[in-house]
C-alpha positions as CSV (number, residue, x, y, z in Angstrom):
1,M,-124.6,-38.8,-75.9
2,S,-122.8,-36.2,-78.0
3,F,-123.8,-35.3,-81.5
4,K,-121.4,-36.4,-84.2
5,A,-121.9,-36.0,-87.9
6,P,-119.8,-35.3,-91.0
7,H,-118.8,-31.7,-91.4
8,V,-119.4,-30.8,-87.7
9,S,-116.5,-29.1,-86.0
10,F,-118.2,-28.1,-82.7
11,V,-121.5,-28.4,-80.9
12,S,-122.7,-26.3,-78.0
13,F,-126.0,-25.7,-76.3
14,A,-127.7,-22.5,-75.2
15,V,-131.0,-21.4,-73.6
16,E,-133.1,-18.8,-75.3
17,V,-135.4,-17.0,-73.0
18,L,-138.4,-15.2,-74.6
19,P,-141.6,-13.8,-73.2
20,S,-143.3,-16.7,-74.8
21,G,-141.1,-19.3,-73.0
22,I,-137.8,-21.0,-72.9
23,T,-136.2,-22.8,-75.9
24,Q,-133.2,-25.1,-75.8
25,V,-130.9,-24.2,-78.7
26,M,-128.4,-26.7,-80.2
27,I,-125.6,-24.7,-82.0
28,V,-123.8,-26.7,-84.7
29,E,-120.6,-25.2,-86.2
30,T,-119.8,-26.7,-89.6
31,G,-117.2,-26.3,-92.3
32,L,-119.9,-26.3,-94.9
33,H,-120.9,-23.2,-96.7
34,L,-124.5,-22.3,-95.8
35,N,-125.2,-19.7,-98.4
36,P,-127.0,-21.3,-101.3
37,K,-125.4,-18.7,-103.7
38,H,-121.9,-19.6,-102.7
39,P,-120.1,-21.7,-105.4
40,S,-119.1,-24.3,-102.8
41,Y,-122.6,-24.7,-101.4
42,N,-123.5,-28.4,-101.1
43,R,-127.3,-28.7,-100.8
44,F,-127.2,-32.5,-100.1
45,A,-124.5,-32.2,-97.4
46,V,-126.4,-29.3,-95.7
47,Q,-129.7,-31.2,-95.8
48,T,-128.1,-34.3,-94.5
49,L,-126.6,-32.3,-91.6
50,I,-130.0,-30.7,-90.8
51,S,-131.7,-34.1,-90.8
52,A,-129.1,-35.6,-88.5
53,A,-129.3,-32.6,-86.1
54,Q,-133.2,-32.8,-86.1
55,K,-133.1,-36.5,-85.3
56,Y,-130.6,-35.9,-82.5
57,A,-132.6,-33.0,-81.0
58,G,-135.8,-35.0,-81.2
59,A,-134.3,-37.9,-79.2
60,N,-132.2,-35.9,-76.7
61,I,-133.7,-32.5,-76.0
62,E,-136.8,-32.2,-73.9
63,G,-139.3,-29.4,-74.6
64,P,-139.1,-26.8,-77.3
65,A,-135.8,-26.9,-79.2
66,A,-134.2,-25.0,-82.0
67,I,-131.1,-25.8,-84.1
68,R,-128.7,-23.1,-85.3
69,L,-126.1,-24.0,-88.0
70,V,-123.1,-21.7,-88.0
71,S,-120.5,-21.8,-90.9
72,T,-116.9,-21.6,-90.0
73,Q,-116.1,-20.6,-93.6
74,N,-115.2,-17.1,-94.7
75,G,-117.2,-15.2,-97.3
76,E,-120.6,-16.6,-96.6
77,I,-122.4,-13.4,-97.7
């Protein structure tokens, strides 16, 4: 089942290999600004996206998992 949520443009998965073990990484590209200091930052939308991604990862990824949000907007920093 693919992950779908408002403000999501692309989702991919990666594997992070560290001396401490392997972690599955869900990479979510979003049109939202992720910098809280940006004037267009929408805390509610970002929190809603995080919650949806956490719920999806919990139900669909086995073992240690991480979620990485990546903004497709310019001027984040």
